[in-house]
TIRO-2110 file (N, C-alpha, C; in Angstrom, 1 decimal):
// TIRO-2110
-26.1, -30.0, 10.5, N, 1, A
-25.9, -28.8, 9.7, CA, 1, A
-26.6, -29.1, 8.3, C, 1, A
-27.4, -28.2, 7.9, N, 2, A
-28.1, -28.5, 6.6, CA, 2, A
-27.2, -28.3, 5.4, C, 2, A
-27.6, -28.9, 4.3, N, 3, A
-26.8, -28.9, 3.1, CA, 3, A
-26.7, -27.4, 2.6, C, 3, A
-27.8, -26.7, 2.6, N, 4, A
-27.8, -25.3, 2.1, CA, 4, A
-26.9, -24.4, 3.0, C, 4, A
-26.8, -24.7, 4.3, N, 5, A
-26.0, -23.9, 5.2, CA, 5, A
-24.5, -24.2, 4.9, C, 5, A
-24.2, -25.5, 4.7, N, 6, A
-22.8, -25.9, 4.3, CA, 6, A
-22.4, -25.2, 3.0, C, 6, A
-23.3, -25.3, 2.0, N, 7, A
-23.0, -24.7, 0.7, CA, 7, A
-22.7, -23.2, 0.8, C, 7, A
-23.5, -22.5, 1.6, N, 8, A
-23.3, -21.0, 1.7, CA, 8, A
-22.0, -20.7, 2.5, C, 8, A
-21.7, -21.5, 3.5, N, 9, A
-20.4, -21.3, 4.2, CA, 9, A
-19.3, -21.6, 3.3, C, 9, A
-19.4, -22.6, 2.4, N, 10, A
-18.3, -22.8, 1.4, CA, 10, A
-18.2, -21.7, 0.4, C, 10, A
-19.3, -21.2, 0.0, N, 11, A
-19.3, -20.1, -1.0, CA, 11, A
-18.7, -18.8, -0.4, C, 11, A
-19.0, -18.6, 0.9, N, 12, A
-18.5, -17.4, 1.6, CA, 12, A
-17.0, -17.4, 1.6, C, 12, A
-16.3, -18.5, 1.7, N, 13, A
-14.9, -18.6, 1.8, CA, 13, A
-14.3, -18.5, 0.4, C, 13, A
-15.1, -18.8, -0.7, N, 14, A
-14.6, -18.8, -2.0, CA, 14, A
-15.0, -17.6, -2.9, C, 14, A
-15.9, -16.8, -2.3, N, 15, A
-16.4, -15.6, -3.1, CA, 15, A
-15.3, -14.6, -3.4, C, 15, A
-15.1, -14.3, -4.6, N, 16, A
-14.1, -13.3, -4.9, CA, 16, A
-14.6, -12.1, -5.6, C, 16, A
-15.5, -12.2, -6.5, N, 17, A
-16.1, -11.0, -7.2, CA, 17, A
-17.1, -10.3, -6.3, C, 17, A
-17.3, -9.0, -6.5, N, 18, A
-18.2, -8.2, -5.7, CA, 18, A
-19.6, -8.8, -5.8, C, 18, A
-20.0, -9.2, -7.0, N, 19, A
-21.4, -9.7, -7.1, CA, 19, A
-21.6, -11.0, -6.3, C, 19, A
-20.6, -11.9, -6.4, N, 20, A
-20.7, -13.1, -5.6, CA, 20, A
-20.7, -12.8, -4.1, C, 20, A
-19.9, -11.9, -3.7, N, 21, A
-19.9, -11.5, -2.2, CA, 21, A
-21.3, -11.0, -1.8, C, 21, A
-21.9, -10.2, -2.6, N, 22, A
-23.2, -9.6, -2.3, CA, 22, A
-24.3, -10.7, -2.3, C, 22, A
-24.2, -11.6, -3.2, N, 23, A
-25.2, -12.7, -3.2, CA, 23, A
-25.1, -13.6, -2.0, C, 23, A
-23.8, -14.0, -1.7, N, 24, A
-23.6, -14.8, -0.5, CA, 24, A
-24.0, -14.1, 0.8, C, 24, A
-23.7, -12.8, 0.8, N, 25, A
-24.1, -12.0, 2.0, CA, 25, A
-25.6, -12.0, 2.2, C, 25, A
-26.4, -11.9, 1.1, N, 26, A
-27.8, -11.9, 1.2, CA, 26, A
-28.3, -13.3, 1.8, C, 26, A
-27.7, -14.4, 1.3, N, 27, A
-28.0, -15.7, 1.8, CA, 27, A
-27.6, -15.9, 3.3, C, 27, A
-26.5, -15.3, 3.7, N, 28, A
-26.0, -15.4, 5.1, CA, 28, A
-27.0, -14.6, 6.0, C, 28, A
-27.5, -13.4, 5.5, N, 29, A
-28.4, -12.6, 6.3, CA, 29, A
-29.7, -13.4, 6.5, C, 29, A
-30.2, -14.1, 5.5, N, 30, A
-31.4, -14.9, 5.7, CA, 30, A
-31.2, -16.0, 6.7, C, 30, A
-30.1, -16.7, 6.7, N, 31, A
-29.8, -17.7, 7.6, CA, 31, A
-29.6, -17.2, 9.0, C, 31, A
-28.9, -16.0, 9.1, N, 32, A
-28.7, -15.4, 10.4, CA, 32, A
-30.0, -14.8, 11.0, C, 32, A
-31.0, -14.5, 10.2, N, 33, A
-32.3, -14.0, 10.7, CA, 33, A
-33.0, -15.2, 11.4, C, 33, A
-32.7, -16.4, 10.9, N, 34, A
-33.4, -17.6, 11.5, CA, 34, A
-32.6, -18.0, 12.7, C, 34, A
-31.3, -17.9, 12.7, N, 35, A
-30.5, -18.3, 13.9, CA, 35, A
-29.4, -17.3, 14.2, C, 35, A
-29.7, -16.2, 14.8, N, 36, A
-28.8, -15.1, 15.0, CA, 36, A
-27.6, -15.4, 15.9, C, 36, A
-27.6, -16.5, 16.7, N, 37, A
-26.5, -16.8, 17.6, CA, 37, A
-25.5, -17.8, 16.9, C, 37, A
-25.6, -18.1, 15.6, N, 38, A
-24.8, -19.0, 14.9, CA, 38, A
-23.4, -18.3, 14.7, C, 38, A
-22.4, -18.6, 15.5, N, 39, A
-21.1, -17.9, 15.3, CA, 39, A
-20.4, -18.3, 14.0, C, 39, A
-20.6, -19.5, 13.5, N, 40, A
-20.0, -19.8, 12.3, CA, 40, A
-20.5, -18.9, 11.1, C, 40, A
-21.8, -18.7, 11.1, N, 41, A
-22.4, -17.8, 10.1, CA, 41, A
-21.9, -16.4, 10.3, C, 41, A
-21.8, -16.0, 11.5, N, 42, A
-21.3, -14.6, 11.8, CA, 42, A
-19.9, -14.4, 11.4, C, 42, A
-19.0, -15.5, 11.6, N, 43, A
-17.7, -15.4, 11.1, CA, 43, A
-17.6, -15.3, 9.6, C, 43, A
-18.4, -16.0, 8.9, N, 44, A
-18.5, -16.0, 7.5, CA, 44, A
-18.9, -14.6, 7.0, C, 44, A
-19.9, -14.0, 7.6, N, 45, A
-20.3, -12.7, 7.2, CA, 45, A
-19.3, -11.6, 7.5, C, 45, A
-18.6, -11.7, 8.6, N, 46, A
-17.6, -10.8, 9.0, CA, 46, A
-16.4, -10.9, 8.0, C, 46, A
-16.1, -12.1, 7.6, N, 47, A
-15.0, -12.3, 6.6, CA, 47, A
-15.4, -11.6, 5.3, C, 47, A
-16.6, -11.8, 4.8, N, 48, A
-17.1, -11.1, 3.6, CA, 48, A
-17.0, -9.6, 3.7, C, 48, A
-17.4, -9.1, 4.9, N, 49, A
-17.4, -7.6, 5.1, CA, 49, A
-15.9, -7.1, 5.1, C, 49, A
-15.0, -7.9, 5.6, N, 50, A
-13.6, -7.6, 5.5, CA, 50, A
-13.2, -7.5, 4.0, C, 50, A
-13.6, -8.5, 3.2, N, 51, A
-13.3, -8.5, 1.8, CA, 51, A
-13.8, -7.2, 1.1, C, 51, A
-14.9, -6.7, 1.6, N, 52, A
-15.4, -5.4, 1.0, CA, 52, A
-14.9, -4.2, 1.7, C, 52, A
-13.9, -4.4, 2.6, N, 53, A
-13.3, -3.3, 3.4, CA, 53, A
-14.3, -2.5, 4.2, C, 53, A
-15.3, -3.2, 4.7, N, 54, A
-16.3, -2.6, 5.6, CA, 54, A
-15.9, -3.0, 7.0, C, 54, A
-14.8, -2.3, 7.4, N, 55, A
-14.1, -2.7, 8.6, CA, 55, A
-15.1, -2.6, 9.9, C, 55, A
-15.8, -1.5, 10.0, N, 56, A
-16.6, -1.3, 11.2, CA, 56, A
-17.7, -2.3, 11.2, C, 56, A
-18.3, -2.7, 10.1, N, 57, A
-19.4, -3.7, 10.1, CA, 57, A
-18.8, -5.1, 10.4, C, 57, A
-17.6, -5.4, 10.0, N, 58, A
-17.0, -6.6, 10.4, CA, 58, A
-16.7, -6.7, 11.9, C, 58, A
-16.2, -5.5, 12.4, N, 59, A
-16.0, -5.5, 13.9, CA, 59, A
-17.3, -5.7, 14.6, C, 59, A
-18.4, -5.2, 14.1, N, 60, A
-19.7, -5.4, 14.8, CA, 60, A
-20.0, -6.9, 14.8, C, 60, A
-19.8, -7.6, 13.7, N, 61, A
-20.1, -9.0, 13.7, CA, 61, A
-19.2, -9.7, 14.7, C, 61, A
-17.9, -9.4, 14.7, N, 62, A
-17.0, -10.0, 15.7, CA, 62, A
-17.4, -9.7, 17.1, C, 62, A
-17.8, -8.5, 17.4, N, 63, A
-18.3, -8.2, 18.7, CA, 63, A
-19.5, -9.0, 19.1, C, 63, A
-20.4, -9.2, 18.1, N, 64, A
-21.6, -10.0, 18.4, CA, 64, A
-21.2, -11.4, 18.7, C, 64, A
-20.2, -11.9, 18.0, N, 65, A
-19.6, -13.3, 18.3, CA, 65, A
-19.1, -13.3, 19.7, C, 65, A
-18.4, -12.3, 20.1, N, 66, A
-17.8, -12.3, 21.4, CA, 66, A
-18.9, -12.1, 22.5, C, 66, A
-20.0, -11.5, 22.2, N, 67, A
-21.1, -11.5, 23.2, CA, 67, A
-21.7, -12.9, 23.4, C, 67, A
-21.6, -13.7, 22.4, N, 68, A
-22.1, -15.1, 22.4, CA, 68, A
-21.0, -16.0, 23.1, C, 68, A
-19.8, -15.9, 22.6, N, 69, A
-18.7, -16.7, 23.1, CA, 69, A
-17.5, -15.8, 23.4, C, 69, A
-17.3, -15.5, 24.7, N, 70, A
-16.2, -14.6, 25.1, CA, 70, A
-14.8, -15.1, 24.8, C, 70, A
-14.7, -16.4, 24.6, N, 71, A
-13.4, -17.1, 24.5, CA, 71, A
-13.1, -17.3, 23.0, C, 71, A
-13.8, -16.8, 22.1, N, 72, A
-13.5, -17.0, 20.7, CA, 72, A
-12.3, -16.2, 20.3, C, 72, A
-11.2, -17.0, 20.1, N, 73, A
-9.9, -16.4, 19.8, CA, 73, A
-9.8, -15.7, 18.5, C, 73, A
-10.5, -16.3, 17.5, N, 74, A
-10.4, -15.7, 16.1, CA, 74, A
-11.1, -14.4, 16.2, C, 74, A
-12.3, -14.3, 16.8, N, 75, A
-13.0, -13.0, 16.9, CA, 75, A
-12.2, -12.0, 17.6, C, 75, A
-11.6, -12.4, 18.7, N, 76, A
-10.8, -11.4, 19.5, CA, 76, A
-9.6, -10.9, 18.6, C, 76, A
-8.9, -11.8, 17.9, N, 77, A
-7.8, -11.4, 17.1, CA, 77, A
-8.2, -10.5, 16.0, C, 77, A
-9.2, -10.9, 15.3, N, 78, A
-9.7, -10.1, 14.1, CA, 78, A
-10.2, -8.7, 14.5, C, 78, A
-10.9, -8.7, 15.7, N, 79, A
-11.4, -7.4, 16.2, CA, 79, A
-10.2, -6.4, 16.4, C, 79, A
-9.2, -6.9, 17.1, N, 80, A
-8.0, -6.1, 17.4, CA, 80, A
-7.3, -5.7, 16.1, C, 80, A
-7.2, -6.6, 15.1, N, 81, A
-6.5, -6.3, 13.9, CA, 81, A
-7.3, -5.2, 13.1, C, 81, A
-8.6, -5.3, 13.1, N, 82, A
-9.5, -4.4, 12.3, CA, 82, A
-9.5, -3.0, 13.0, C, 82, A
-9.4, -3.0, 14.4, N, 83, A
-9.4, -1.7, 15.1, CA, 83, A
-8.0, -1.0, 14.7, C, 83, A
-7.0, -1.8, 14.6, N, 84, A
-5.7, -1.2, 14.2, CA, 84, A
-5.7, -0.6, 12.8, C, 84, A
-6.4, -1.3, 11.9, N, 85, A
-6.5, -0.8, 10.5, CA, 85, A
-7.3, 0.5, 10.6, C, 85, A
-8.4, 0.5, 11.3, N, 86, A
-9.2, 1.7, 11.4, CA, 86, A
-8.4, 2.9, 12.0, C, 86, A
-7.6, 2.6, 13.0, N, 87, A
-6.8, 3.6, 13.6, CA, 87, A
-5.8, 4.2, 12.7, C, 87, A
-5.2, 3.4, 11.9, N, 88, A
-4.2, 3.9, 10.9, CA, 88, A
-4.9, 4.6, 9.8, C, 88, A
-6.0, 4.1, 9.3, N, 89, A
-6.7, 4.7, 8.2, CA, 89, A
-7.3, 6.1, 8.6, C, 89, A
-7.6, 6.3, 9.9, N, 90, A
-8.3, 7.5, 10.3, CA, 90, A
-7.3, 8.5, 10.9, C, 90, A
-6.0, 8.2, 11.0, N, 91, A
-5.0, 9.1, 11.5, CA, 91, A
-4.5, 10.0, 10.4, C, 91, A
-4.7, 11.3, 10.7, N, 92, A
-4.3, 12.3, 9.8, CA, 92, A
-3.0, 12.9, 10.4, C, 92, A
-1.9, 12.4, 10.0, N, 93, A
-0.6, 12.9, 10.6, CA, 93, A
-0.3, 14.3, 10.2, C, 93, A
-0.9, 14.8, 9.1, N, 94, A
-0.5, 16.2, 8.7, CA, 94, A
-1.3, 17.2, 9.5, C, 94, A
-2.4, 16.9, 10.0, N, 95, A
-3.2, 17.9, 10.8, CA, 95, A
-2.9, 17.9, 12.2, C, 95, A
-2.1, 17.0, 12.7, N, 96, A
-1.8, 16.9, 14.1, CA, 96, A
-0.7, 17.9, 14.5, C, 96, A
-1.0, 18.7, 15.5, N, 97, A
0.1, 19.7, 15.9, CA, 97, A
1.2, 19.1, 16.7, C, 97, A
1.0, 17.8, 17.1, N, 98, A
2.0, 17.1, 17.9, CA, 98, A
3.0, 16.5, 16.9, C, 98, A
4.1, 17.2, 16.7, N, 99, A
5.1, 16.7, 15.7, CA, 99, A
6.0, 15.6, 16.3, C, 99, A
5.9, 15.3, 17.6, N, 100, A
6.6, 14.2, 18.3, CA, 100, A
5.9, 12.9, 18.2, C, 100, A
4.6, 12.9, 17.8, N, 101, A
3.8, 11.7, 17.8, CA, 101, A
3.8, 11.1, 16.4, C, 101, A
4.4, 9.9, 16.3, N, 102, A
4.4, 9.2, 15.1, CA, 102, A
3.4, 8.0, 15.2, C, 102, A
2.3, 8.0, 14.5, N, 103, A
1.3, 7.0, 14.7, CA, 103, A
1.7, 5.6, 14.3, C, 103, A
2.8, 5.5, 13.5, N, 104, A
3.3, 4.2, 13.1, CA, 104, A
4.2, 3.5, 14.1, C, 104, A
4.6, 4.3, 15.1, N, 105, A
5.5, 3.8, 16.1, CA, 105, A
4.9, 4.0, 17.5, C, 105, A
3.7, 3.5, 17.8, N, 106, A
3.1, 3.7, 19.0, CA, 106, A
3.8, 3.2, 20.2, C, 106, A
END
């Protein structure tokens, strides 16, 4: 593992401000262009996308990880969690004519 790769992975876990996240994201994209099958880099990018609340983009990264390694438990768990978040965010309980359906108690 190269030193710059280690540094970027460490920065990805510590980035808190939006500008930091964007800068680290650019660096991750450069590294991923060189090695698109690097699941560790994909995990880091998905984590940053979650921080930005870009749920569907994070899911795409996790699905890409799962296409590389079907047994990646973290990617499986995070994908399911993010799909749940999207389902709750996109449920408009006031426009549903089904008054017996409560999306919070599936």
